[in-house]
C-alpha positions as CSV (number, residue, x, y, z in Angstrom):
1,M,95.4,222.9,80.9
2,A,99.2,222.4,81.0
3,L,99.8,225.1,78.5
4,I,97.8,227.5,80.7
5,I,99.8,226.7,83.7
6,I,103.1,227.1,81.8
7,G,101.9,230.4,80.4
8,F,101.1,231.7,83.9
9,I,104.5,230.7,85.1
10,I,106.2,232.5,82.2
11,F,104.1,235.6,82.8
12,I,105.0,235.7,86.5
13,V,108.7,235.3,85.5
14,G,108.3,238.3,83.2
15,L,106.8,240.3,86.1
16,A,109.7,239.3,88.3
17,I,112.2,240.3,85.7
18,A,110.5,243.8,85.4
19,R,111.1,244.3,89.1
20,S,114.8,243.2,89.0
21,Q,117.9,245.0,88.0
22,E,117.7,247.5,85.1
23,N,120.0,245.3,82.9
24,F,117.1,242.7,82.5
25,H,114.2,245.2,82.1
26,R,114.3,244.8,78.3
27,F,113.5,241.0,78.6
28,A,110.4,241.6,80.8
29,S,108.0,242.6,78.1
30,P,108.9,239.7,75.6
31,V,108.7,237.1,78.4
32,R,105.3,238.4,79.5
33,I,104.1,238.4,75.9
34,I,105.2,234.7,75.5
35,G,103.4,233.9,78.7
36,V,100.2,235.4,77.4
37,I,100.5,233.5,74.2
38,F,100.9,230.2,76.0
39,I,97.9,231.0,78.1
40,L,95.8,231.9,75.0
41,I,96.9,228.7,73.3
42,G,96.2,226.7,76.4
43,I,92.7,228.2,76.7
44,L,91.9,227.6,73.0
45,T,93.2,223.9,73.1
46,S,91.3,223.3,76.3
47,C,88.0,224.9,75.0
48,I,87.9,223.0,71.8
49,I,87.5,219.2,71.8
50,Q,86.8,216.7,69.1
51,I,84.8,213.5,69.7
52,E,85.4,210.8,67.1
53,A,82.6,208.7,65.6
54,G,81.4,205.9,67.8
55,E,82.6,207.7,70.9
56,I,81.1,210.0,73.6
57,G,82.7,212.3,76.1
58,V,82.0,212.2,79.8
59,K,82.7,215.6,81.4
60,K,84.4,215.9,84.9
61,L,84.9,219.2,86.7
62,F,87.4,219.0,89.6
63,G,86.7,215.2,89.9
64,K,82.9,215.6,89.8
65,V,81.1,213.7,86.9
66,Q,78.7,215.8,84.9
67,N,75.4,214.1,83.9
68,D,75.4,215.3,80.3
69,V,77.7,213.7,77.7
70,L,79.3,215.0,74.5
71,S,78.3,213.3,71.2
72,S,80.6,212.8,68.3
73,G,81.8,216.0,66.6
74,L,83.6,219.3,67.5
75,H,82.7,221.0,70.8
76,F,83.6,224.2,72.6
77,I,83.7,223.6,76.5
78,N,84.9,225.1,79.7
79,P,88.7,224.9,79.7
80,L,88.6,223.6,83.3
81,L,86.6,220.5,82.3
82,E,88.3,217.1,81.9
83,V,86.6,214.9,79.2
84,E,86.8,211.1,79.4
85,K,86.3,209.6,75.9
86,M,84.4,206.3,75.9
87,D,83.7,203.9,73.0
88,V,80.0,203.2,72.5
89,K,80.5,200.8,69.6
90,T,80.0,197.1,69.9
91,Q,82.8,195.5,71.9
92,N,83.7,191.8,72.4
93,Y,85.2,190.0,75.3
94,T,86.5,186.5,74.5
95,M,87.5,183.9,77.1
96,S,89.1,181.0,75.4
97,G,91.3,178.0,76.1
98,V,93.4,178.7,73.1
99,R,96.5,180.7,74.0
100,D,96.3,184.4,73.1
101,E,92.9,184.0,71.4
102,G,91.1,186.0,74.0
103,Q,91.8,189.2,76.0
104,K,93.8,187.3,78.6
105,S,97.0,185.5,77.6
106,G,97.1,181.8,78.3
107,D,94.2,179.5,79.0
108,D,91.2,181.7,80.0
109,A,88.3,179.3,79.5
110,I,85.6,178.9,82.0
111,R,85.5,175.6,84.0
112,A,82.1,174.8,85.4
113,L,80.6,171.8,87.1
114,T,77.5,170.2,85.7
115,A,74.5,168.5,87.3
116,D,76.2,165.0,87.1
117,G,79.3,166.3,88.9
118,L,81.5,166.5,85.8
119,E,83.7,169.5,84.8
120,V,83.3,171.0,81.4
121,V,85.4,173.7,79.8
122,I,83.5,176.5,78.0
123,D,84.9,179.1,75.5
124,L,82.7,182.2,75.4
125,T,82.5,185.5,73.6
126,V,80.4,188.4,74.9
127,L,79.2,191.2,72.6
128,Y,78.2,194.3,74.5
129,R,78.3,198.1,74.3
130,V,78.0,201.1,76.6
131,L,74.6,202.8,76.9
132,P,75.4,206.5,76.2
133,T,72.8,207.9,78.6
134,E,74.2,205.7,81.4
135,A,77.8,206.5,80.7
136,P,78.2,209.2,83.5
137,R,76.8,206.7,86.1
138,L,79.0,204.0,84.8
139,V,82.1,206.2,85.2
140,R,80.9,207.5,88.6
141,E,80.2,204.0,90.0
142,T,82.6,201.8,88.2
143,G,85.2,203.7,86.3
144,L,86.6,203.1,82.9
145,D,87.9,199.7,83.7
146,F,84.3,198.3,83.7
147,T,85.4,195.3,81.5
148,D,87.5,193.8,84.3
149,K,85.1,194.8,87.0
150,I,81.8,193.9,85.4
151,V,81.9,192.1,82.1
152,R,84.5,189.4,83.0
153,P,83.5,188.4,86.6
154,L,79.8,188.6,86.0
155,T,79.9,186.5,82.9
156,R,82.1,183.8,84.4
157,T,79.9,183.6,87.6
158,K,76.6,183.3,85.7
159,I,78.0,180.6,83.5
160,R,79.0,178.5,86.5
161,D,75.7,179.2,88.2
162,N,73.7,178.0,85.3
163,A,75.7,175.0,84.2
164,V,74.7,173.1,87.3
165,Y,71.2,172.7,85.9
166,Y,72.4,170.5,82.9
167,E,74.2,167.2,82.5
168,A,77.5,167.3,80.7
169,V,76.4,165.3,77.6
170,S,73.2,167.3,77.1
171,L,75.0,170.6,77.6
172,Y,77.4,169.5,74.8
173,S,74.6,168.4,72.4
174,S,70.9,168.9,72.8
175,K,70.7,171.5,75.5
176,R,73.4,173.8,74.2
177,D,71.0,176.5,72.7
178,E,68.9,176.4,75.8
179,F,71.9,176.9,78.0
180,Q,73.1,179.9,75.9
181,T,69.6,181.5,76.1
182,R,69.4,180.9,79.8
183,I,72.7,182.6,80.6
184,F,71.9,185.5,78.2
185,K,68.7,186.3,80.1
186,S,70.5,186.1,83.5
187,I,73.4,188.4,82.3
188,E,71.3,190.9,80.4
189,T,69.5,192.3,83.4
190,D,72.7,192.7,85.4
191,F,74.5,194.4,82.5
192,K,71.5,196.8,82.0
193,N,71.6,197.8,85.7
194,R,75.2,198.7,85.3
195,G,74.7,200.8,82.2
196,L,75.8,198.2,79.7
197,V,73.8,196.6,76.8
198,L,74.3,192.8,76.2
199,E,74.0,192.3,72.4
200,Q,74.9,188.6,72.1
201,L,76.4,185.8,74.0
202,L,78.3,183.2,71.9
203,V,79.1,179.8,73.4
204,R,82.1,179.0,71.0
205,N,83.1,175.6,72.3
206,I,82.2,173.1,75.1
207,T,84.9,170.5,76.0
208,L,83.9,167.4,77.9
209,P,86.2,165.4,80.2
210,A,88.3,162.8,78.4
211,M,86.5,159.8,79.8
212,V,83.1,161.1,78.8
213,K,84.3,161.9,75.3
214,T,85.7,158.5,74.9
215,A,82.4,157.0,76.1
216,I,80.4,159.0,73.6
217,E,82.8,158.0,70.8
218,Q,82.4,154.3,71.7
219,K,78.6,154.7,71.9
220,I,78.5,156.3,68.5
221,T,80.7,153.6,67.0
222,A,78.4,150.9,68.5
223,E,75.4,152.6,67.1
224,Q,77.0,152.8,63.7
225,D,77.9,149.0,63.9
226,A,74.3,148.2,64.8
227,Q,72.9,150.1,62.0
228,K,75.3,148.4,59.6
229,M,74.3,145.0,60.9
230,Q,70.6,145.9,60.4
231,F,71.4,146.8,56.9
232,V,73.3,143.5,56.3
233,L,70.4,141.5,57.8
234,Q,67.8,143.4,55.7
235,K,70.0,142.7,52.6
236,E,70.2,138.9,53.5
237,K,66.4,138.8,53.9
238,Q,65.9,140.4,50.5
239,E,68.3,137.9,49.0
240,A,66.6,135.0,50.7
241,E,63.2,136.3,49.5
242,R,64.6,136.6,45.9
243,K,65.9,133.1,46.0
244,R,62.6,131.8,47.3
245,V,60.7,133.5,44.5
246,E,63.2,132.1,42.0
247,A,62.9,128.6,43.3
248,Q,59.1,128.9,43.3
249,G,59.2,130.1,39.6
250,I,61.4,127.1,38.6
251,S,59.1,124.7,40.5
252,D,56.0,126.2,38.8
253,Y,57.7,126.0,35.4
254,Q,58.7,122.3,35.9
255,H,55.2,121.5,37.1
256,I,53.6,123.1,34.1
257,I,56.1,121.4,31.7
258,S,55.5,117.9,33.3
259,E,51.8,118.3,32.9
260,S,51.8,119.5,29.4
261,L,54.5,117.1,28.0
262,T,53.0,113.9,26.3
263,D,54.5,111.1,24.2
264,R,53.3,112.6,20.9
265,Q,55.0,115.8,22.0
266,L,58.2,114.1,22.7
267,Q,58.1,112.3,19.4
268,Y,57.5,115.5,17.5
269,E,60.5,117.2,19.3
270,Q,62.6,114.2,18.3
271,I,61.6,114.4,14.6
272,K,62.6,118.1,14.6
273,A,65.9,117.4,16.1
274,M,66.6,114.6,13.6
275,K,65.7,116.9,10.8
276,E,68.1,119.6,11.9
277,L,70.9,117.1,12.2
278,A,70.2,115.6,8.8
279,G,70.3,119.0,7.2
280,S,73.8,119.7,8.6
281,S,76.6,119.7,5.9
282,N,79.3,118.8,8.4
283,A,78.2,115.4,9.5
284,K,76.7,112.2,8.3
285,M,74.2,110.4,10.5
286,V,72.9,106.9,10.6
287,I,69.6,106.4,12.5
288,M,69.2,102.9,13.9
289,G,66.3,101.4,15.6
290,K,62.6,101.6,15.5
291,G,62.0,102.6,19.1
292,N,61.1,105.8,20.6
293,T,64.9,106.6,21.0
294,P,66.9,105.6,17.9
295,V,70.7,105.3,18.0
296,I,72.5,107.9,16.0
297,L,76.0,106.9,14.7
298,D,78.6,109.4,13.5
299,A,79.8,108.0,10.2
300,K,82.4,110.9,9.3
301,Q,85.3,108.5,9.9
């Protein structure tokens, strides 16, 4: 469009030169030709537009948004049209407490109150895309800055509205998936009404207050100590049972031996021991006495 305007200006200047003094008449024709060339180039560049893959073009004529859109590819259009290119690929918007990790610099995490009156800090990522058929309505009603007007404020509000139904500890642990599903459903409808498709909602991190976190850590430590003590007690019980069984075995053995051991048995065992001592080549023995327990003297000296 700019080239067309410049071309018209140059063409008018050429006409003005033609009506001026005769000394400049020879420049009138070349100036008009240059103006016509600019006009033609401007028309050609304004009539041909290329839409990249993953984009669509929303047409506007004198500020009025047209309902049909241009898909990716090369198009020949009215040179008076203004085309706004929009990305229809999956986009993400991250709100994080880590500096420069999200779209906003600094701490951009969501702070919400839970059912027990505690404040939790939530890091969140929203995956969404523009619905191509609703793009003209989106541009007409919201504009191209729909991320700051719809995605960010709507998501933060829904997070705070739904966090009040959960306690801080359950939100951090057992109810996390349920909370994520709940806010997804509440945001999905609002996005659809605005011409956006919510693909996924990712609760990246939930940070509890320091005192709650300390209490949880102490509870976990106490539970681990209790489990350790139960293990020790179980081990001691098993050891006591082992000793009881061992003692019972020794007692049973002694009882059996005491019942089966007679005088003749003792005399037989004594004779076997004497025989082994007598057969030794390292000692001389003298057996004295005629009783059941003779005296044995070492005569090596």
